[in-house]
N, C-alpha and C positions, 0 to 999 in steps of 0.2 A: 577583498571580502567575498566575492563571487566564488573564487576557487575554494576558500575556506568552507563556504556554505555547501558546495558540491561534494567536498571531502567528508563533511559531516553527514550529509544525506546519504552518501555511499555506504558509510560506516553503519548508519541506521538501517539501510536496507539489507545489509549483510546479517545484522542481529536479527531483523525481523524474519528473513528467509530461514535462519537457523531455528528460530522460535517455532514458526509455523510447521517446519518439517518435523520437529520434536512432537508437535501436537497432532500429527497425522495427516496434514496436508501434502498433497503432491504438487510440486511445482510444474506448471505448464510452460510459462514464459516469464522472463524477467525484463523489465524496461521495454515493453512492447511500444513501439513508436510508429505512428503514421502521421499523415498530414492533419489529422483531427485532434491529435494530442498523444499523451503517454500514460500508460498504466505501469505502475512500479512492479507489480507481481500479479500474475494470474495463476491460480491454483485450483486444485480440486479438493473439496472437503465432502467426503461421502458423495452424496447425489448433487452437490452444488458445484458450479464453476463460480469462483469467487474472484472478483476484481478488486485488487487491494491496494489502497493508497497508504504509504508510509510517510510518516511526519516524524521529524527528529528535531528536538529542542534540548537546550541546556537547562531551561527552567520553565515554570508556568507563570513567570512574571507578567507576560503578556498574554495570558490565556493558555489553554491546554492546546497540545498539538492538533487535536480534532477541531477545535474551534478555528484553526487557521485554514481549514479547507472551505474555501468560499463557494457561493452559489455558482459563480463562473466556472470554478474548477469542477465542481459537481457535473455541470452541463457537458463540459468536455469530456469528463470520465465516462458518462452515459453514452455520448456519441461515439466515443472511441470503442467502448465495449460493444455497441451495436455493430460497428464495422468489424471488429473481431469476430463476433458471432457469424456475421455473413461470410467472412472471409474463410473461416474454418468450417462453415456449413453445419453449424451445431443446431440441432433442433429439439432433441429429447433430453433436455437438461434443465435443471433449475439454476437460476442465477442469483448472485448476491453481490452487495458492495460492502466490503469490510475495510476497516482502518486499522492501522497499527500505530499506536503512539509510542515512541521511544523517547524517554527522557534521560539524558546523560547527567550523571552526577559527578562529583569531583573525581579526580584521577584515582584509580586504584579501586573504586567502587563499582559495583554491579549496576548497569543501567537498568531502569524501570522499563519494562515492556508490557503494554496492554493491547490485547487483541479486542476489538469491538466488532462483533458480528452484526450485520444489517446496519452499519453505521449511518447510512443515508440511502 
């Protein structure tokens, strides 16, 4: 089950990356990983550096993908983003936490992709 979830997650992240690039974002990092946590996508949107969490689901049966981002996950994202900002010595930028919900539908149908700016 874990391998299937990772495969679905990777597929969702690829869809999310294509989606934001089409919407003018510039990808800076993908799957940024450090001892504090992981950020799926770090991208630039105009004057903002965006730390983006991607959540992929088959349905909203157990809530929306955004609802699956727990407070614990948010804290990890904040700390990881702070580390990234220090590591890259970024001082003169605005920062934002976005989320992308990818809802997969049945085979052959286009997935629903929703970008939520300032998600948390």
